C-alpha positions in Angstrom: -16.5 17.2 25.2 -16.9 17.2 21.5 -20.9 17.2 20.0 -22.9 17.8 17.4 -26.5 18.0 16.4 -27.8 14.4 15.0 -28.7 16.2 11.6 -26.6 13.5 9.6 -24.8 10.3 10.4 -21.6 12.0 8.9 -21.8 14.8 11.4 -21.1 12.2 14.1 -18.5 10.5 12.0 -16.8 13.9 11.7 -16.6 14.4 15.4 -14.8 10.9 15.8 -12.4 12.0 12.9 -11.9 15.1 14.4 -10.8 13.4 18.1 -9.0 11.1 16.0 -6.8 13.8 14.3 -6.3 15.9 17.2 -4.8 13.1 19.1 -2.5 12.2 16.0 -1.7 15.6 15.8 -0.2 15.7 19.3 1.4 12.4 19.0 2.8 12.7 15.5 4.7 16.0 15.8 7.4 16.7 18.5 6.8 20.2 17.6 3.1 20.4 18.7 2.2 21.4 22.4 0.1 18.7 24.1 -2.1 20.7 26.4 -4.0 18.1 28.4 -5.7 19.8 31.1 -3.6 23.2 30.2 -4.4 26.2 28.0 -2.1 27.5 25.2 -1.3 31.0 25.1 -4.1 33.0 23.1 -6.6 30.5 23.5 -9.6 30.6 25.5 -10.8 27.7 28.1 -13.9 27.2 26.0 -12.0 26.2 22.9 -9.0 24.5 23.7 -10.2 21.4 24.7 -6.7 20.0 24.8 -6.4 20.4 21.1 -2.8 20.7 19.6 -1.9 24.2 18.4 1.5 25.4 17.2 2.6 29.3 17.9 3.6 31.2 14.7 7.8 30.7 14.4 7.9 27.3 15.4 8.6 24.4 13.3 5.5 23.1 11.7 4.8 20.4 8.8 1.9 21.8 6.6 0.0 19.0 5.5 0.0 15.6 6.8 -1.5 12.1 5.8 -3.2 9.6 7.8 -4.0 6.1 7.7 -6.6 6.5 5.4 -5.9 8.2 1.8 -9.1 9.9 1.6 -8.5 11.9 4.7 -6.1 14.7 4.7 -5.2 16.8 7.5 -3.4 20.5 7.0 -1.9 22.4 9.7 -1.7 26.5 10.4 0.2 28.5 12.7 -1.7 30.5 15.6 -1.2 33.7 17.4 -0.6 35.3 14.0 -4.0 37.3 14.0 -5.4 40.3 16.2 -9.3 40.0 16.1 -9.8 37.0 13.5 -10.6 33.6 14.3 -7.2 31.9 14.6 -6.7 29.1 12.2 -4.9 26.0 14.3 -3.7 22.5 13.2 -5.9 19.8 12.2 -8.1 21.2 9.7 -9.6 18.2 8.0 -10.9 17.2 4.4 -12.1 13.8 3.5 -15.1 12.6 1.2 -17.2 9.7 0.1 -19.0 9.1 -3.1 -21.4 11.7 -2.7 -20.2 14.6 -0.7 -16.8 16.3 0.4 -16.6 17.1 4.3 -14.1 19.7 5.5 -13.4 21.0 8.9 -11.7 24.1 10.0 -10.1 23.8 13.3 -10.4 27.5 15.6 -8.5 27.3 18.8 -9.8 31.2 20.3 -13.7 30.7 19.8 -16.1 28.6 21.3 -18.9 29.0 18.6 -19.8 31.1 15.5 -20.6 34.9 15.9 -21.9 37.3 13.7 -18.7 39.4 13.7 -16.7 36.5 12.4 -16.5 35.2 8.9 -15.2 32.0 7.4 -14.2 31.4 3.8 -13.1 28.2 1.7 -11.6 29.5 -1.6 -11.7 26.8 -3.9 -9.2 26.3 -7.3 -11.0 23.6 -9.0 -8.8 23.6 -12.2 -5.6 23.9 -10.1 -4.8 27.0 -12.3 -3.9 30.2 -10.2 -3.8 32.2 -13.8 -7.8 31.6 -14.0 -10.2 32.8 -11.7 -10.2 35.2 -8.8 -7.5 38.0 -8.6 -5.6 38.7 -5.5 -7.2 41.0 -3.0 -6.0 42.1 0.6 -7.4 39.0 2.3 -8.0 36.9 -0.7 -6.1 34.3 -2.6 -5.8 34.3 -6.7 -7.2 31.6 -8.7 -10.4 30.5 -7.1 -13.3 29.4 -8.9 -15.7 28.6 -6.2 -16.0 30.3 -2.5 -17.7 28.9 0.2 -18.8 31.3 2.8 -19.8 31.0 6.4 -21.5 33.6 8.2 -23.0 32.7 11.4 -23.6 29.2 11.1 -24.8 29.4 7.3 -22.7 28.6 4.3 -23.1 29.9 0.9 -21.7 28.7 -2.2 -20.2 31.3 -4.5 -18.9 31.2 -8.2 -16.4 34.0 -9.8 -18.1 35.9 -12.4 -14.9 37.4 -13.6 -15.3 40.5 -11.4 -16.6 39.2 -8.2 -18.1 35.9 -6.5 -21.6 35.9 -7.2 -24.0 33.5 -5.0 -25.4 30.6 -6.9 -29.3 30.2 -7.5 -30.7 28.0 -6.7 -28.4 26.9 -3.5 -27.3 23.5 -2.8 -27.8 22.4 0.6 -24.5 22.7 2.9 -24.8 21.1 6.3 -22.8 23.2 8.7 -22.2 22.5 12.2 -20.0 24.0 15.2 -18.1 21.3 16.4 -17.4 22.0 20.1 -13.4 22.4 21.0 -12.7 22.2 17.5 -14.6 24.8 15.0 -16.8 24.8 11.8 -17.5 21.6 9.7 -19.5 21.4 6.9 -20.8 18.8 3.9 -21.2 20.0 0.5 -22.2 17.3 -2.5 -19.7 16.6 -4.9 -22.0 17.7 -7.6 -22.2 20.7 -6.3 -18.6 21.3 -6.8 -18.9 20.2 -10.7 -17.7 17.0 -9.8 -14.3 17.8 -9.8 -11.4 15.0 -8.8 -9.1 17.4 -7.2 -8.8 21.2 -5.9 -6.6 23.6 -4.0 -7.8 25.7 -1.4 -7.1 28.3 0.9 -9.0 29.1 4.3 -9.5 32.6 5.4 -11.1 33.6 8.5 -11.9 37.3 9.2 -13.2 40.0 12.3 -13.4 43.9 11.0 -10.4 44.6 9.2 -8.1 41.6 10.2 -7.9 38.4 8.5 -6.1 35.0 8.9 -5.1 32.9 5.9 -4.3 29.2 5.7 -1.7 28.2 4.7 0.0 31.8 5.1 1.5 31.3 1.7 0.3 29.3 -1.3 -2.6 26.8 -1.1 -3.2 23.3 0.3 -4.1 20.6 -2.2 -6.7 17.5 -2.1 -7.6 14.9 -4.4 -10.9 13.1 -4.1 -11.4 9.4 -4.3 -14.0 6.7 -4.4 -15.6 5.6 -0.8 -13.7 2.1 0.1 -14.5 -0.2 2.6 -11.3 -2.3 4.0 -12.0 -5.6 5.8 -10.5 -6.9 8.6 -10.0 -10.1 10.1 -12.7 -12.9 10.1 -13.2 -14.1 13.4 -15.6 -17.1 13.6 -17.3 -18.8 16.6 -17.0 -22.1 17.9 -19.7 -24.5 16.1 -21.6 -26.2 18.8 -24.7 -28.5 17.6 -28.1 -26.9 18.3 -26.6 -23.1 18.6 -26.2 -20.5 16.0 -22.4 -20.0 14.3 -21.5 -16.3 14.4 -19.1 -14.7 12.3 -17.5 -11.4 13.1 -15.5 -8.7 11.2 -14.3 -4.9 11.6 -14.8 -3.2 8.3 -13.3 0.1 8.2 -14.7 3.0 5.6 -12.1 5.2 4.1 -13.9 8.4 4.1 -13.7 8.7 8.1 -11.5 6.0 9.0 -13.6 4.2 11.3 -15.7 0.8 11.7 -18.6 0.6 9.2 -21.8 0.7 11.4 -24.6 1.2 8.6 -25.4 -0.5 5.1 -26.9 -3.8 3.8 -24.9 -7.1 4.6 -25.5 -10.3 2.9 -24.4 -13.6 5.0 -23.7 -17.2 3.0 -21.3 -19.8 4.3 -20.5 -23.4 2.8 -20.1 -26.7 5.5 -19.7 -30.1 4.0 -20.5 -28.7 0.9 -23.8 -27.6 2.0 -24.8 -23.4 1.7 -25.8 -21.7 4.5 -28.2 -18.8 4.6 -27.6 -16.2 7.6 -28.7 -12.9 8.9 -26.6 -10.0 8.9 -26.3 -6.9 11.5 -24.0 -4.4 13.1 -22.5 -4.8 16.6 -20.1 -3.8 18.5 -18.6 -1.9 15.6 -18.4 -5.0 13.6 -20.1 -6.8 11.0 -21.8 -10.0 12.3 -23.6 -12.7 10.4 -25.5 -15.3 12.5 
């Protein structure tokens, strides 16, 4: 069961996106195990939850597109660590006009632990020759670091010798999604309003690390929020009865139906303009 605390509407939408990504990974890649009701080798019953993971040594597509150009999913091999949280497939990045949302799929942990660390290194100028230097368990070229310790995220900037904590700290909403792993949301302005970045995810426990991807980095390009209208369905007109029109509108950041916002309704029949009232119902925009 996927759940998260209702801190913001994006949290609930991220759960929907995660569930869809896990199903997509299972159906879209023949090399993924589909452990419905089964437990993969090396994973725990508390965290597998039917999630697809590919053991090291198998064939794997590292970066996958989705039906939305905004959402990107990234895959990593499992069973390549000793004690660090094991990064799996379907690590997700998406954005809207205000924030970037990121999810890390961990297949062998049920929750945050004080012994585990999660770090996302961001190369915001996409130049590995600038930013941090390569150290054991750390990639080179990062200007920013998002560090997650025991469920709290901190943003750090490379100073030339180390990643120093920013003051004041931006608000970074952080949750653990059951059956998946950490998910966070950070403001685009806090990342410097960058248009693209490359990134590496690193988990740690003691001296052990897991890097994803195993070599190089993943890339992401931000885009503006788009609303995609579907087919307009107009109900049958009857004398004395309200005329109802419905339409599914899909938001690009989570590839799900829009269920919040302002609706303006207008129609014209026989040259006469009609006003109307808008509402969201059954994952559709409705005008009456």
